[in-house]
Wavefront OBJ file of the C-alpha trace (Angstrom):
o trace
v 79.574 28.254 122.271
v 77.430 30.802 121.091
v 80.676 32.702 119.802
v 82.241 29.484 118.222
v 78.772 28.743 116.489
v 78.720 32.643 115.072
v 82.318 32.266 114.081
v 81.658 29.112 112.206
v 78.587 30.669 110.152
v 80.933 33.312 109.492
v 83.539 31.305 107.929
v 81.058 29.114 105.884
v 79.211 32.232 104.588
v 82.712 33.608 103.124
v 83.376 30.266 101.799
v 80.407 30.248 100.073
v 80.794 34.027 98.931
v 84.389 32.684 97.232
v 82.633 29.843 95.783
v 79.866 32.044 94.063
v 82.269 35.071 93.250
v 85.653 33.428 92.796
v 85.641 32.360 89.150
v 87.883 32.659 85.950
v 86.119 34.996 83.377
v 86.403 33.626 79.738
v 84.887 34.161 76.383
v 82.508 31.324 75.035
v 82.396 30.701 71.206
v 80.007 28.726 69.096
v 80.740 28.224 65.705
v 78.284 30.449 63.329
v 77.033 32.291 66.023
v 76.305 35.963 65.620
v 76.858 38.961 67.675
v 76.007 42.532 67.284
v 77.831 45.710 68.868
v 75.547 48.869 68.665
v 77.882 51.986 69.757
v 76.443 55.875 70.569
v 79.427 58.113 70.102
v 79.135 61.757 71.275
v 82.218 63.994 71.934
v 83.172 68.021 71.700
v 86.111 69.650 69.946
v 87.883 72.369 71.696
v 91.070 74.466 70.255
v 92.938 76.269 72.810
v 90.402 75.664 75.806
v 87.686 77.453 73.351
v 84.428 75.084 72.215
v 84.394 74.531 68.546
v 82.041 71.787 67.820
v 80.200 68.789 68.705
v 79.677 65.695 66.913
v 77.736 62.251 67.311
v 78.180 59.078 65.072
v 76.911 55.611 65.498
v 78.466 52.235 65.025
v 76.842 48.872 63.897
v 78.981 45.948 64.203
v 78.145 42.326 62.933
v 80.631 39.638 64.276
v 80.071 36.114 62.987
v 82.155 33.095 64.348
v 83.537 31.090 61.198
v 85.652 28.504 62.802
v 87.037 27.505 66.463
v 90.364 26.127 66.790
v 90.969 25.146 70.882
v 90.722 28.234 72.865
v 90.667 30.890 69.583
v 87.967 31.804 67.341
v 88.125 33.067 63.676
v 85.622 36.143 63.529
v 84.106 37.952 60.422
v 83.153 41.084 60.976
v 81.035 44.084 59.069
v 81.122 47.552 60.557
v 79.229 50.285 59.660
v 80.270 54.015 61.030
v 77.538 56.252 60.793
v 78.099 60.034 61.287
v 75.109 62.516 61.937
v 74.558 65.074 59.082
v 72.915 68.260 58.678
v 70.277 67.333 56.716
v 67.311 66.760 58.879
v 69.357 64.973 61.367
v 68.876 61.841 58.617
v 72.028 59.477 59.383
v 74.646 58.545 56.657
v 76.723 55.993 56.790
v 80.033 57.095 55.953
v 82.094 53.819 55.852
v 81.640 50.195 55.339
v 84.356 47.639 56.548
v 84.914 44.378 56.372
v 87.555 42.191 57.748
v 88.351 38.711 59.968
v 90.506 38.526 63.060
v 91.331 36.349 65.727
v 90.157 36.240 69.336
v 91.049 33.956 72.215
v 88.777 32.700 75.113
v 90.602 35.529 77.360
v 90.359 38.443 75.010
v 93.548 38.806 73.158
v 93.208 39.452 69.669
v 95.195 39.226 66.086
v 94.753 40.734 63.085
v 93.250 44.253 64.096
v 96.237 46.248 63.516
v 94.833 48.565 61.146
v 91.205 48.383 62.407
v 90.325 51.672 64.263
v 89.503 51.585 67.900
v 90.411 49.774 71.260
v 91.826 46.222 70.995
v 92.888 43.529 73.081
v 89.948 44.905 75.271
v 88.789 43.621 77.960
v 90.973 40.800 78.463
v 90.938 38.664 81.554
v 93.950 36.986 83.397
v 94.480 33.383 83.595
v 93.182 32.916 87.384
v 90.201 33.407 89.869
v 88.939 36.626 90.160
v 87.121 38.063 93.581
v 85.488 41.157 94.190
v 87.705 43.825 94.770
v 90.644 42.365 92.819
v 92.503 43.976 90.166
v 94.577 43.097 87.511
v 96.599 45.102 84.788
v 96.668 43.974 81.181
v 98.559 45.491 77.907
v 96.066 46.716 75.125
v 96.487 49.139 71.983
v 94.428 51.956 70.572
v 94.476 52.318 66.790
v 93.829 56.078 66.823
v 92.770 58.222 63.348
v 95.003 61.102 62.809
v 94.799 63.986 60.319
v 96.534 62.700 57.336
v 97.111 59.242 58.155
v 94.577 56.670 56.283
v 95.567 53.547 58.696
v 95.657 55.550 61.972
v 98.348 55.183 64.663
v 98.984 51.898 66.945
v 99.138 53.203 70.513
v 100.389 50.775 73.232
v 98.345 50.820 76.767
v 98.456 49.480 80.329
v 94.910 48.875 81.204
v 94.229 48.697 85.072
v 90.876 46.488 85.726
v 89.021 45.907 88.893
v 86.053 43.666 89.688
v 83.535 45.991 91.297
v 80.510 43.744 91.877
v 78.202 41.224 90.399
v 74.228 41.266 89.350
v 71.745 39.015 88.100
v 69.880 39.387 84.754
v 67.035 37.069 84.683
v 69.470 33.628 84.790
v 72.383 35.106 83.964
v 75.399 35.831 86.190
v 76.819 39.557 85.276
v 80.288 40.947 86.861
v 80.669 44.583 86.828
v 84.188 45.693 86.187
v 85.876 49.128 85.742
v 89.009 49.571 83.431
v 90.974 52.735 83.257
v 94.053 53.652 80.731
v 96.382 56.423 80.476
v 98.631 57.632 77.543
v 101.293 60.073 76.686
v 103.162 59.312 73.428
v 106.207 61.021 72.323
v 107.850 58.097 70.855
v 106.202 57.910 67.454
v 107.560 61.089 66.376
v 107.804 60.506 62.617
v 104.098 59.826 62.366
v 103.421 62.980 64.604
v 105.302 65.025 62.585
v 103.350 63.972 59.577
v 100.370 65.489 61.200
v 102.387 68.628 62.546
v 101.933 67.045 66.115
v 104.238 67.703 68.937
v 102.745 64.931 71.148
v 99.466 63.833 72.243
v 98.321 62.405 75.449
v 95.004 61.272 77.154
v 92.879 58.623 79.094
v 89.774 56.730 78.790
v 87.796 55.411 81.561
v 85.311 52.113 81.186
v 82.550 50.512 82.721
v 82.062 47.115 81.634
v 79.276 44.500 82.453
v 80.286 40.922 81.225
v 77.787 38.197 80.936
v 79.931 35.093 82.400
v 76.922 32.770 81.990
v 77.329 33.467 78.141
v 80.669 34.378 77.700
v 80.203 37.732 76.170
v 80.422 41.374 76.843
v 76.905 42.740 77.844
v 77.886 46.617 77.792
v 80.727 49.140 78.045
v 80.345 53.102 78.800
v 83.437 54.924 78.094
v 84.461 58.530 79.174
v 87.345 59.648 76.896
v 89.608 62.762 76.832
v 92.481 63.349 74.256
v 94.861 66.218 73.857
v 96.870 66.835 70.639
v 99.852 69.660 71.122
v 100.517 70.962 67.765
v 104.034 72.546 66.689
v 102.566 76.110 66.656
v 101.746 75.333 70.427
v 98.009 75.261 69.556
v 96.175 72.478 71.714
v 93.242 70.318 70.129
v 90.910 68.752 72.613
v 88.329 65.995 72.409
v 86.150 64.765 75.206
v 83.242 62.913 74.845
v 81.753 59.548 76.024
v 80.483 56.415 74.107
v 77.794 53.630 74.952
v 77.974 50.084 73.587
v 75.313 47.288 73.686
v 76.292 43.578 72.857
v 73.371 41.472 71.693
v 73.461 37.963 70.657
v 70.056 37.449 68.617
v 68.272 33.716 68.980
v 68.387 31.973 65.876
v 65.175 31.771 63.934
v 63.282 29.804 61.264
v 63.404 31.563 57.546
v 60.179 33.795 57.244
v 58.182 33.364 54.072
v 55.312 35.050 52.566
v 55.883 38.559 54.381
v 55.649 40.467 51.121
v 54.752 39.612 47.484
v 58.192 39.169 46.031
v 56.990 39.044 42.519
v 57.504 42.643 41.618
v 61.423 42.398 41.586
v 61.798 42.629 45.218
v 63.612 39.952 46.784
v 63.888 39.349 50.665
v 66.913 37.474 52.207
v 66.225 36.600 55.992
v 68.999 35.454 58.068
v 69.060 33.111 60.995
v 70.156 36.061 63.589
v 67.019 38.388 62.291
v 69.033 40.332 59.818
v 66.925 41.202 56.921
v 68.325 42.329 52.804
v 65.438 43.776 50.725
v 66.728 44.480 47.167
v 64.740 46.542 44.847
v 66.109 45.272 41.517
v 66.202 47.529 38.560
v 65.072 50.611 40.247
v 63.925 53.511 37.818
v 65.111 57.008 37.806
v 65.424 59.898 35.350
v 68.346 59.222 33.051
v 72.000 60.304 35.318
v 69.293 61.551 37.846
v 68.405 61.100 41.324
v 64.722 61.433 40.715
v 62.747 58.492 41.078
v 60.086 57.628 38.186
v 56.342 57.684 39.659
v 56.267 54.079 38.260
v 58.656 53.240 41.150
v 56.829 54.446 44.009
v 54.269 51.781 44.206
v 57.310 49.491 44.976
v 58.380 51.370 47.380
v 55.521 52.086 48.975
v 54.889 48.122 49.435
v 57.972 48.061 51.077
v 57.331 50.849 53.472
v 54.121 49.068 54.449
v 56.347 46.341 55.476
v 58.843 48.416 57.401
v 56.121 50.152 59.304
v 54.569 47.175 60.328
v 57.395 44.810 61.045
v 60.545 46.967 61.842
v 59.889 50.531 62.585
v 62.154 50.539 65.562
v 65.070 48.763 63.838
v 68.215 50.638 62.207
v 67.991 50.560 58.369
v 70.712 51.254 56.212
v 69.475 52.009 52.449
v 72.448 51.369 50.037
v 72.520 52.270 46.281
v 74.293 50.374 43.986
v 74.910 51.579 40.247
v 75.807 49.396 36.795
v 79.360 50.019 35.199
v 79.690 52.388 32.939
v 83.421 52.944 33.370
v 83.213 55.910 35.548
v 83.724 54.991 39.262
v 83.497 58.324 40.823
v 80.299 59.205 38.939
v 78.976 55.973 39.783
v 79.844 56.167 43.504
v 78.069 59.435 43.824
v 75.101 58.642 41.687
v 74.304 55.512 43.687
v 74.497 57.811 46.727
v 72.475 60.240 45.432
v 69.752 57.609 44.539
v 69.746 55.838 47.842
v 69.046 59.411 49.882
v 66.592 59.719 46.947
v 64.598 56.529 48.145
v 65.240 57.318 51.940
v 63.663 61.053 51.394
v 60.656 59.189 49.909
v 60.280 57.272 52.904
v 60.594 59.888 55.078
v 58.387 62.474 53.566
v 55.666 60.207 52.548
v 55.343 57.170 55.218
v 56.925 59.242 57.792
v 59.822 56.766 59.113
v 61.552 57.524 61.805
v 64.966 59.496 60.693
v 67.120 58.586 63.629
v 66.865 54.700 62.639
v 67.947 55.692 59.016
v 70.699 55.816 56.918
v 71.998 55.667 53.534
v 75.065 54.888 51.475
v 76.178 54.641 47.776
v 78.665 51.757 46.772
v 78.662 52.579 42.913
v 79.472 49.426 40.882
v 81.701 47.728 43.274
v 79.336 44.740 43.921
v 77.837 43.597 40.629
v 75.290 40.820 41.093
v 75.101 40.379 37.308
v 77.173 40.882 34.298
v 77.772 44.395 33.089
v 78.311 43.777 29.586
v 74.447 42.923 29.117
v 71.423 45.554 29.318
v 69.844 42.799 31.438
v 72.842 42.473 33.927
v 72.941 46.070 34.253
v 69.385 46.272 35.036
v 70.338 44.018 37.759
v 73.255 45.696 39.121
v 71.234 49.014 39.316
v 69.534 48.354 42.547
v 68.822 49.490 45.696
v 69.161 47.196 49.013
v 67.319 47.871 52.574
v 69.368 46.407 55.353
v 67.507 45.862 58.447
v 69.196 45.055 61.410
v 67.983 43.150 64.517
v 66.386 45.415 67.016
v 69.272 45.914 69.948
l 1 2 3 4 5 6 7 8 9 10 11 12 13 14 15 16 17 18 19 20 21 22 23 24 25 26 27 28 29 30 31 32 33 34 35 36 37 38 39 40 41 42 43 44 45 46 47 48 49 50 51 52 53 54 55 56 57 58 59 60 61 62 63 64 65 66 67 68 69 70 71 72 73 74 75 76 77 78 79 80 81 82 83 84 85 86 87 88 89 90 91 92 93 94 95 96 97 98 99 100 101 102 103 104 105 106 107 108 109 110 111 112 113 114 115 116 117 118 119 120 121 122 123 124 125 126 127 128 129 130 131 132 133 134 135 136 137 138 139 140 141 142 143 144 145 146 147 148 149 150 151 152 153 154 155 156 157 158 159 160 161 162 163 164 165 166 167 168 169 170 171 172 173 174 175 176 177 178 179 180 181 182 183 184 185 186 187 188 189 190 191 192 193 194 195 196 197 198 199 200 201 202 203 204 205 206 207 208 209 210 211 212 213 214 215 216 217 218 219 220 221 222 223 224 225 226 227 228 229 230 231 232 233 234 235 236 237 238 239 240 241 242 243 244 245 246 247 248 249 250 251 252 253 254 255 256 257 258 259 260 261 262 263 264 265 266 267 268 269 270 271 272 273 274 275 276 277 278 279 280 281 282 283 284 285 286 287 288 289 290 291 292 293 294 295 296 297 298 299 300 301 302 303 304 305 306 307 308 309 310 311 312 313 314 315 316 317 318 319 320 321 322 323 324 325 326 327 328 329 330 331 332 333 334 335 336 337 338 339 340 341 342 343 344 345 346 347 348 349 350 351 352 353 354 355 356 357 358 359 360 361 362 363 364 365 366 367 368 369 370 371 372 373 374 375 376 377 378 379 380 381 382 383 384 385 386 387 388 389
């Protein structure tokens, strides 16, 4: 009788286990919601087995759901890629991309064929998943090449396996491994342009997916790629990346955080993203040297940054008025953004690891460049403050 009772208890435990851990995984979408992804990437470069150099970069992306149609969402994205520089280890944002794409509740995407990175990842099957279950799904990786502006699209088969689960407050988190190996010689024309005979490599991932909220929580990656060139040289890129996915709580608009009467405009987004704009910033003519009269305005903003945003990632963006010389405008706007950053660091000791700068020239005017008043408004500096992730 005791054996029968024990057997009955074990059966019920197994049934309960399956009820808890057997579930379909799906992304959940809410219109107008915002998701931030912050990735830190570190890798080393080798030539014929000899170490050449190491590199680091950071990617911060803001994804906003524009609309939802059944099980598919349209997502607007702004991606900032920040490369480590040699100048006091101050980050410089090297590129900003703005694009939209579609994503299903199982993770399939469309509209990303020219956006560098791993896509259709992670993807979940249309069935319940238990601990120990494995599934294979297609994905693709748009990889940059030396002389290719858009990169090449590598089709992959990713093998997933559910490893376990954990609790985070009241949220259920599942832990998933993913592995992909590729060896490509079918894209001979694209490889030949870069004088590459073939390329191969692998990437291994550890994924945490929040099934309660329907979002990825984190992804850790180890990767290793080999390029074999026509002269038989072998280039190896090996490294790691860590990505955090955060959906900030919506907040009420903040006011009176700073005196905005001195040509300082502040916009507070509902997801805690803040844009501070300094209008008509004064420099020496055709120079990156700040005039002394500007420093009091920057001091005012610096005090706010130290008080409220000392642990946030901040990007300083320079804008120029149009004078018909796009290259010169771009260079000058970048130099002036860096001048503001240098002042914040030297005079106010802001954390250089959280700061970056970029010039956008005259590509984003907010007023008419045909008038002096309009040019003054376009000659501005933006300080973009990301939510604390």
